[in-house]
C-alpha positions as CSV (number, residue, x, y, z in Angstrom):
1,X,-17.3,39.8,-24.8
2,X,-14.4,37.4,-25.1
3,X,-16.1,34.9,-22.8
4,X,-19.1,34.5,-25.1
5,X,-16.9,33.6,-28.1
6,X,-15.3,30.6,-26.2
7,X,-16.5,27.1,-27.0
8,X,-18.6,25.1,-24.5
9,X,-15.7,22.7,-23.9
10,X,-13.5,25.6,-22.6
11,X,-16.4,27.1,-20.6
12,X,-16.8,23.8,-18.8
13,X,-13.1,23.2,-18.4
14,X,-12.4,26.5,-16.6
15,X,-14.4,25.7,-13.4
16,X,-13.1,22.1,-13.5
17,X,-9.5,23.3,-13.6
18,X,-10.1,25.9,-10.9
19,X,-11.6,23.2,-8.6
20,X,-8.7,20.9,-9.3
21,X,-6.2,23.6,-8.4
22,X,-8.1,24.4,-5.2
23,X,-8.4,20.8,-4.3
24,X,-4.7,20.2,-4.9
25,X,-3.8,23.2,-2.8
26,X,-5.9,21.9,0.1
27,X,-4.3,18.5,-0.1
28,X,-0.9,20.1,0.1
29,X,-1.9,22.4,2.9
30,X,-3.3,19.4,4.9
31,X,-0.2,17.3,4.3
32,X,1.9,20.1,5.6
33,X,-0.3,20.6,8.7
34,X,-0.3,16.8,9.3
35,X,3.6,16.8,9.4
36,X,3.6,19.8,11.7
37,X,1.0,18.1,14.0
38,X,3.1,14.9,14.1
39,X,6.1,16.9,15.1
40,X,4.1,18.7,17.9
41,X,2.7,15.4,19.0
42,X,6.1,13.8,19.2
43,X,7.4,16.7,21.3
44,X,4.4,16.6,23.6
45,X,4.9,12.9,24.2
46,X,8.6,12.9,24.6
47,X,9.5,16.2,26.3
48,X,6.4,17.9,27.9
49,X,4.4,15.0,29.4
50,X,6.7,12.3,30.5
51,X,5.3,10.6,33.6
């Protein structure tokens, strides 16, 4: 198999790179959701619930 012929350094780096990609994606996703939540919060405070 091709995987058995890889060096140990590459075998270790593959999961590390995958985890970094997943973590980066989650950070971006949370940043987008935070912006959307801030917009909804502002709308709720200004338009829907003024007392």
